[in-house]
C-alpha positions, 0 to 999 in steps of 0.5 A, spaced: 500 500 499 503 506 497 497 510 494 491 509 498 484 512 497 479 511 503 472 513 501 464 512 503 458 515 506 459 521 511 460 518 518 463 512 516 470 512 520 474 515 514 478 520 517 479 516 523 481 510 519 485 514 515 489 518 520 491 511 524 493 508 517 498 514 516 501 514 523 502 506 522 505 506 515 508 514 515 504 515 508 502 522 508 495 523 509 491 528 505 484 529 508 479 531 502 475 536 506 481 540 508 483 541 501 476 543 499 474 548 504 478 555 506 478 555 514 472 559 513 468 553 511 467 556 504 469 552 498 476 553 495 476 555 488 476 549 483 482 551 480 486 551 486 483 544 488 484 541 482 492 543 482 493 541 489 489 534 488 493 533 481 500 535 485 498 529 491 496 524 486 503 525 482 506 523 489 510 517 490 505 515 497 499 518 499 493 516 503 486 521 501 480 520 505 473 523 502 470 524 496 470 531 493 468 532 486 466 526 482 471 527 477 477 527 482 474 522 485 475 517 479 482 520 478 483 517 485 480 511 484 485 510 478 491 512 481 491 509 487 493 502 488 489 500 494 481 502 495 478 502 501 471 503 501 467 503 508 460 501 507 457 501 514 449 501 515 446 507 514 443 507 521 450 506 523 453 512 519 447 516 522 449 515 529 457 516 527 454 523 524 450 525 530 456 522 535 461 526 531 456 532 532 456 532 540 463 530 540 464 536 536 461 541 541 467 540 545 473 538 540 474 539 533 472 532 529 477 528 526 479 531 519 474 537 520 476 543 516 479 549 521 473 554 522 468 550 519 461 550 523 460 543 526 452 544 526 452 546 518 457 540 517 452 535 521 446 538 517 450 537 510 452 530 512 444 528 514 442 531 507 448 527 503 446 521 507 439 521 504 442 522 497 447 516 498 443 510 495 443 513 489 450 513 488 453 508 494 449 502 491 450 495 489 452 497 482 457 502 485 460 496 488 460 492 482 464 497 478 469 497 484 470 490 484 472 490 477 478 494 479 480 488 483 484 485 477 489 491 478 489 494 485 487 491 492 479 493 493 477 492 500 470 493 502 468 494 509 461 493 511 461 492 519 464 496 525 467 489 526 470 489 519 472 496 520 476 494 527 479 488 524 482 492 518 485 497 523 488 491 527 491 488 521 493 494 518 495 499 524 500 496 528 
């Protein structure tokens, strides 16, 4: 694992997993929300995002967690040697988003852009979760599995599998 794309629904544990992987492997971590948003919470200009994203993808090693613009997502899927799709049940994701919000009242959530409102982000996460079945579905998983011929594809579907993946890869 040298180029790792970690992705999934909001509240799936992407940032926590990615940070642990980065600490264990020494591979630099790029949390997409920190690249997509200004410290004020406003989106960065698309041209600046694209330049930053392309520079990261051209590196020898990286971990990128998040989704971002769809074309950049597909670029990451193509460039990565390891794809980690965290596909927890929706109720679990809703609970993790809620838990992140409650914890965020005291401390900034993992991978959260500086200066961004935790309340606004939480409401946006709930909105995105409602729309997720249109994208994160069996058809997506089938297309993802087609990439297994040329790269490692890991699909994590339960909290137990997430914990086991962490145990195996984060030492």
